[in-house]
C-alpha positions as CSV (number, residue, x, y, z in Angstrom):
1,M,-5.1,5.4,-19.5
2,K,-7.8,8.0,-18.9
3,G,-11.0,6.6,-17.7
4,R,-9.7,3.0,-17.6
5,R,-9.5,0.7,-14.6
6,P,-6.1,-0.6,-13.7
7,R,-5.1,-3.9,-15.3
8,P,-6.0,-7.1,-13.4
9,L,-4.0,-7.7,-10.4
10,D,-2.2,-10.9,-11.5
11,D,0.6,-10.9,-14.0
12,G,-0.1,-14.4,-15.4
13,D,-1.3,-17.8,-14.6
14,S,1.3,-18.9,-12.1
15,G,-0.8,-17.8,-9.1
16,R,2.4,-16.4,-7.5
17,D,2.4,-12.9,-6.1
18,K,4.6,-10.5,-8.2
19,G,3.9,-7.4,-6.2
20,I,6.8,-5.1,-5.4
21,G,7.2,-4.4,-1.7
22,S,10.8,-4.0,-0.7
23,I,13.0,-1.0,0.0
24,K,16.6,-0.7,-1.0
25,L,18.6,2.2,0.4
26,G,22.0,3.5,-0.6
27,K,25.0,1.7,0.6
28,T,25.5,3.9,3.7
29,N,21.9,3.6,4.7
30,D,21.9,0.0,5.9
31,K,20.7,1.1,9.4
32,I,17.4,2.4,8.0
33,S,16.7,-0.3,5.3
34,A,13.7,-2.7,5.8
35,L,11.0,-4.6,4.0
36,I,7.6,-3.2,3.3
37,T,4.7,-5.6,2.5
38,P,1.7,-3.9,0.9
39,R,-1.9,-5.2,1.2
40,F,-3.1,-6.9,-1.9
41,I,-6.5,-5.4,-2.6
42,V,-7.9,-2.9,-5.0
43,R,-10.5,-0.5,-3.5
44,E,-12.7,1.5,-5.9
45,L,-13.6,4.8,-4.5
46,P,-16.1,7.3,-5.9
47,I,-13.4,9.7,-7.1
48,M,-10.1,7.8,-7.4
49,T,-8.7,4.3,-7.3
50,I,-6.4,2.9,-4.7
51,I,-4.1,0.2,-6.1
52,S,-2.8,-2.0,-3.3
53,K,-1.0,-4.7,-5.4
54,C,1.7,-2.9,-7.3
55,T,2.6,-5.4,-10.0
56,A,4.6,-4.6,-13.2
57,A,1.3,-4.2,-15.0
58,T,-0.4,-1.8,-12.6
59,L,2.8,0.3,-12.3
60,K,2.9,0.5,-16.1
61,D,-0.7,1.8,-16.1
62,A,0.2,4.3,-13.3
63,A,3.1,5.6,-15.4
64,S,0.8,5.9,-18.4
65,S,-1.6,7.9,-16.3
66,L,1.2,10.3,-15.4
67,V,2.2,10.6,-19.1
68,A,-1.5,11.4,-19.8
69,G,-1.3,14.3,-17.3
70,N,-3.0,12.7,-14.3
71,L,-1.8,12.7,-10.7
72,V,-0.5,9.5,-8.9
73,A,0.1,9.4,-5.2
74,F,2.8,6.9,-4.4
75,P,4.9,5.7,-1.4
76,T,8.5,6.7,-0.8
77,E,10.7,5.7,2.2
78,T,10.1,9.1,3.7
79,V,6.4,10.0,3.3
80,Y,3.8,9.5,0.5
81,G,4.2,11.9,-2.4
82,L,1.7,13.4,-4.8
83,G,3.2,12.9,-8.3
84,A,2.9,14.5,-11.7
85,D,5.0,14.7,-14.9
86,A,7.5,17.3,-13.9
87,T,7.6,18.7,-17.5
88,N,3.9,19.1,-17.8
89,Q,2.8,22.5,-16.5
90,S,-0.9,21.6,-16.5
91,A,-0.3,18.4,-14.5
92,V,1.9,20.3,-12.0
93,T,-0.7,23.0,-11.6
94,K,-3.1,20.2,-10.5
95,I,-0.7,19.4,-7.6
96,Y,-0.8,23.0,-6.4
97,E,-4.6,23.0,-6.7
98,V,-5.1,19.7,-4.9
99,K,-2.7,20.6,-2.1
100,G,-3.8,24.2,-1.8
101,R,-0.1,25.0,-2.1
102,P,1.2,28.5,-3.1
103,T,2.6,28.4,-6.6
104,N,5.8,30.1,-5.6
105,H,6.8,27.1,-3.4
106,P,9.2,24.9,-5.4
107,L,8.6,21.2,-5.9
108,I,11.1,18.3,-5.6
109,V,11.7,16.3,-8.8
110,H,12.2,12.6,-8.3
111,I,14.3,10.6,-10.8
112,A,15.2,6.9,-11.1
113,S,18.9,7.1,-10.8
114,I,21.9,9.4,-10.5
115,N,22.5,8.8,-14.2
116,K,19.5,11.1,-14.9
117,L,20.8,13.9,-12.8
118,E,22.3,16.0,-15.6
119,N,19.0,16.2,-17.3
120,W,17.8,18.5,-14.6
121,V,20.9,20.2,-13.1
122,R,24.2,21.7,-14.1
123,D,27.4,22.9,-12.5
124,I,27.4,20.0,-10.1
125,P,30.1,20.4,-7.4
126,E,32.2,17.3,-6.7
127,Y,30.9,17.1,-3.1
128,A,27.3,17.0,-4.4
129,L,28.2,14.0,-6.6
130,K,29.8,12.4,-3.6
131,L,26.7,12.9,-1.6
132,A,24.5,11.5,-4.4
133,R,26.7,8.4,-4.9
134,S,26.7,7.7,-1.2
135,F,23.1,8.4,-0.1
136,W,21.0,7.7,-3.2
137,P,18.7,6.0,-3.5
138,G,17.7,7.5,-0.1
139,P,16.1,10.2,1.9
140,M,18.1,13.2,0.6
141,T,17.3,16.1,-1.7
142,L,20.0,18.2,-3.4
143,I,19.4,21.8,-4.5
144,L,21.4,22.5,-7.6
145,P,21.4,25.0,-10.5
146,R,18.7,24.0,-12.9
147,T,18.9,23.2,-16.6
148,D,16.3,24.4,-19.1
149,L,14.2,21.3,-18.4
150,A,13.3,22.6,-15.0
151,K,10.8,25.4,-15.6
152,D,9.6,28.1,-13.3
153,F,6.4,26.2,-12.5
154,I,8.6,23.5,-10.8
155,T,11.2,25.8,-9.2
156,G,8.9,28.6,-8.0
157,G,10.8,31.0,-10.3
158,Q,14.2,30.2,-8.8
159,D,17.3,29.3,-10.8
160,N,17.8,26.1,-8.7
161,V,15.8,22.9,-8.5
162,G,15.5,20.2,-5.8
163,I,16.1,16.6,-6.9
164,R,16.3,13.2,-5.4
165,V,16.3,9.4,-6.0
166,P,13.8,7.8,-3.6
167,A,14.6,4.4,-1.9
168,H,11.2,2.7,-2.1
169,S,11.0,0.0,-4.7
170,I,7.5,1.0,-5.8
171,A,8.6,4.6,-6.3
172,L,11.7,3.5,-8.2
173,S,9.8,1.0,-10.4
174,L,7.2,3.7,-11.2
175,L,10.0,6.2,-12.1
176,K,11.8,3.6,-14.3
177,E,8.5,2.8,-16.1
178,F,7.7,6.5,-16.5
179,E,11.1,7.1,-18.0
180,A,10.6,4.1,-20.3
181,Q,7.5,5.8,-21.6
182,G,9.4,9.0,-22.4
183,G,9.2,10.8,-19.0
184,Y,12.1,12.7,-17.4
185,G,11.1,13.0,-13.8
186,I,8.1,13.1,-11.4
187,A,7.4,16.2,-9.3
188,A,6.2,15.0,-5.9
189,P,5.6,17.0,-2.8
190,S,4.0,15.2,0.2
191,A,0.5,14.0,-0.5
192,N,-1.4,16.2,1.9
193,R,-3.0,19.6,2.1
194,F,-0.5,22.4,2.4
195,G,0.9,22.9,5.9
196,K,-0.7,19.8,7.3
197,V,0.8,16.6,8.6
198,S,2.5,14.6,5.9
199,P,1.0,11.1,5.1
200,T,2.9,7.9,6.0
201,S,0.2,5.5,4.9
202,V,-2.4,5.2,2.0
203,D,-5.2,5.8,4.5
204,D,-3.6,9.1,5.4
205,V,-3.5,10.1,1.7
206,Q,-7.1,9.1,1.3
207,A,-8.1,11.1,4.4
208,E,-6.3,14.2,3.2
209,L,-7.0,14.2,-0.5
210,A,-10.1,12.1,-1.3
211,N,-12.2,15.2,-1.7
212,Y,-9.7,16.8,-4.1
213,L,-8.5,14.1,-6.4
214,S,-10.2,13.3,-9.8
215,P,-11.6,10.0,-11.1
216,T,-8.5,9.5,-13.3
217,D,-6.0,10.0,-10.4
218,L,-4.5,7.0,-8.6
219,I,-3.1,6.1,-5.2
220,L,-0.5,3.4,-4.9
221,D,-0.4,1.5,-1.6
222,G,3.0,0.6,-0.4
223,G,2.3,0.1,3.3
224,L,3.7,2.3,6.1
225,S,6.6,4.7,5.2
226,L,9.9,3.4,6.6
227,V,11.5,6.7,7.7
228,G,8.4,8.7,8.4
229,L,9.9,12.2,8.0
230,E,10.6,14.1,4.8
231,S,14.0,14.0,3.1
232,T,17.1,16.0,4.2
233,I,17.4,19.0,1.9
234,I,20.9,20.2,1.2
235,N,21.8,23.4,-0.7
236,C,24.6,22.5,-3.1
237,T,24.8,25.8,-5.0
238,D,27.8,27.2,-3.0
239,V,31.4,26.0,-2.3
240,T,30.2,24.1,0.7
241,P,26.9,22.4,1.4
242,I,24.3,23.7,3.8
243,I,21.4,21.6,5.3
244,L,18.2,23.5,4.8
245,R,15.9,20.8,6.3
246,P,17.2,18.0,8.5
247,G,16.2,14.4,7.9
248,A,17.4,10.8,8.1
249,V,20.6,11.7,6.3
250,T,22.1,13.5,9.2
251,A,24.8,16.2,9.6
252,S,27.1,13.7,11.3
253,M,26.7,11.3,8.3
254,I,27.6,14.1,5.9
255,N,30.5,15.3,8.0
256,D,31.9,11.8,8.1
257,L,31.6,11.4,4.3
258,L,33.0,14.8,3.3
259,G,35.4,15.5,6.1
260,I,33.9,18.9,6.8
261,Q,31.7,20.5,9.4
262,I,28.5,21.1,7.5
263,E,26.3,24.1,8.3
264,M,22.6,23.9,9.1
265,I,20.3,26.9,8.8
266,S,18.4,27.8,11.9
267,N,16.1,30.4,10.3
268,A,14.8,30.2,6.7
269,T,14.7,34.0,6.4
270,T,18.5,34.1,6.5
271,I,18.8,32.5,3.1
272,E,17.4,33.4,-0.3
273,I,16.8,29.9,-1.5
274,K,13.3,28.6,-1.1
275,A,12.7,24.9,-0.5
276,S,10.0,22.6,0.8
277,G,9.2,22.6,4.5
278,L,11.1,25.8,5.5
279,L,8.1,27.8,6.7
280,D,8.0,28.5,10.5
281,S,4.6,26.9,10.8
282,H,4.2,23.5,9.0
283,Y,3.4,19.8,9.6
284,S,0.6,20.9,11.9
285,P,-2.4,18.9,13.1
286,K,-5.6,20.5,14.2
287,A,-4.6,20.0,17.8
288,Q,-2.3,22.5,19.5
289,V,1.2,21.0,20.0
290,Y,3.1,21.9,23.2
291,L,6.8,21.2,23.6
292,S,6.8,22.1,27.3
293,G,4.5,22.2,30.2
294,S,2.5,19.5,31.9
295,P,-0.5,17.8,30.2
296,S,-3.9,17.6,31.9
297,P,-6.3,14.7,31.9
298,G,-7.7,14.3,28.4
299,D,-4.7,15.8,26.6
300,G,-2.6,13.8,24.2
301,F,1.0,12.7,25.0
302,I,3.9,11.8,22.8
303,A,7.3,10.7,24.2
304,L,9.8,7.9,24.2
305,S,8.6,4.8,26.0
306,K,11.0,5.6,28.9
307,H,8.7,8.6,29.9
308,P,5.7,7.4,31.8
309,T,2.2,8.5,30.8
310,P,0.7,11.0,33.3
311,D,-2.6,10.0,34.9
312,G,-5.6,10.6,32.7
313,V,-3.5,11.6,29.7
314,I,-4.0,9.9,26.3
315,R,-0.8,8.2,25.1
316,L,-0.6,8.6,21.3
317,I,2.7,6.8,20.6
318,S,5.3,5.2,22.8
319,P,8.5,4.7,20.6
320,K,11.5,3.0,22.0
321,S,14.1,4.9,19.9
322,S,14.5,8.0,17.8
323,V,14.2,6.0,14.6
324,E,10.9,4.6,15.8
325,Y,9.9,8.0,17.0
326,A,10.4,9.5,13.5
327,K,8.5,6.6,11.8
328,N,5.5,7.0,14.1
329,L,5.4,10.8,14.9
330,Y,2.9,11.8,12.1
331,M,0.8,8.8,13.0
332,G,0.5,10.1,16.5
333,L,-0.3,13.6,15.5
334,R,-3.0,12.3,13.1
335,L,-4.4,10.1,15.9
336,A,-4.8,13.2,18.1
337,D,-7.0,14.7,15.4
338,R,-9.1,11.6,15.0
339,K,-9.6,11.5,18.7
340,K,-10.6,15.2,18.5
341,L,-8.0,16.2,21.1
342,S,-7.4,20.0,21.5
343,R,-3.9,19.7,22.9
344,V,-0.9,17.4,22.5
345,F,2.1,17.6,24.8
346,V,5.4,16.3,23.4
347,V,8.7,15.3,25.0
348,A,11.2,15.6,22.1
349,P,14.1,13.1,21.8
350,T,17.7,14.3,22.0
351,G,20.8,13.5,20.1
352,D,22.6,14.3,16.8
353,D,20.9,11.6,14.8
354,I,17.4,11.7,13.3
355,A,16.3,13.4,16.6
356,V,17.4,16.7,15.0
357,A,14.8,16.2,12.2
358,I,12.1,15.2,14.7
359,C,12.7,18.4,16.8
360,D,12.6,20.5,13.6
361,R,9.2,19.1,12.6
362,L,7.9,19.4,16.2
363,Q,9.0,23.1,16.4
364,K,7.1,23.8,13.2
365,A,4.0,21.9,14.3
366,A,4.0,23.8,17.6
367,Y,4.8,27.2,16.1
368,K,1.3,28.6,16.4
369,V,1.4,27.9,20.1
C-alpha cells in the first residue's frame, strides 16, 4: 500500500455506515465495557493520514501497510498504540526511532486471540492460561518465556516476551486482517514520545508524533480510550504471578480468580525482568506534578469532584469515580501543558481498584519533583 491513499470510506452503495466502533471486553470485564463511536472523516496531513472511519476496506489497507513495513497508530481500550509488524526488525526499529525509545526496552506484542498465544510463548503455566481465558480480550499483558518467533529486537534481549489481546474492536479487526495477510502479531507501545504522557485520543497521537511519522504511516481514529491507563502487566515466568505494572485488571480481581494473594512489585530494581512503564520517572507532562502541598492561584488541580477547587486554581478534570479518573487523567495532564501551566497539584484517589494504577502513574509523573 506504499504511497496510496486509503480506500474510499464507504463499503458499497447502501449508504449505511459500516464503521467499527464498539468495544468488547472479556467476560469478567463487564464493568468497564462500553461503546466507542469514532468520527467519520479522513484528514490528509502533510506527513501522514488519519483515518476516522474504520471500515473493513480501510482496515484491510492498514493491515497491508503494516505488512509493507509501515507504522500504524491505532486505538485500544487502554491507550493508543504505535504498531508495527512484530517480526519485521526494520519496522520495529522505526517504532524506537519515532518514540525516541531506548532499544533495550521491550515491546508488547498484540495478537487477535488466545489461540495465537503459542506462536509467541512457551512453557505456559496453568494460572497464565486461566488469566488469559478470563481477562482477554482486555487490558492485561502477560510476560512469558518466548519462542523463536520473538526476537531480541522485540524483547530487549530478554528470554521473555509481553503479549496481550486488546479489547477494542478496531484493534481486534486490524489484528485479524493482519493475520489474514500472513502476519503473526503487532508490536505496539503507546503512541507517544518516550517517557511522556500516553495518548488517549487521535489528537493526542497527532500532537505527539506528527513531526516524526512518515507519509506512508497511518493513524486510525477510534475515539477516546475507554480505560485511559496502560494494561496491567503480570510476570508469569515463575510458579506464582507477580504484577509488574498495575492497571484495570486489579490484584483483587486476580486474587478472586486464582484464589491466591498475588504479589505486586514496589520497586522495579528488585526484579531482573524489564517491562514497559517500570521506570521511576514516566508518564510525565512538561508541568511539574505535585502529590502533596497546596496549590497557588494559577496552578493546575486534579482531584475527584468531591474535592472543591481552591480559589484562583485551574481545575483540569473533576471525575466522579476512580474509573472516570483513570479515563481522564492523561487528558488533564495534557491540558496542563496546553495551558502552559508550570505546576499541577493532584489529590490521588484511594482504594484497591483502578485507584492503585492511578497512583502508580501519578507517582511516576511526579518523580522528578
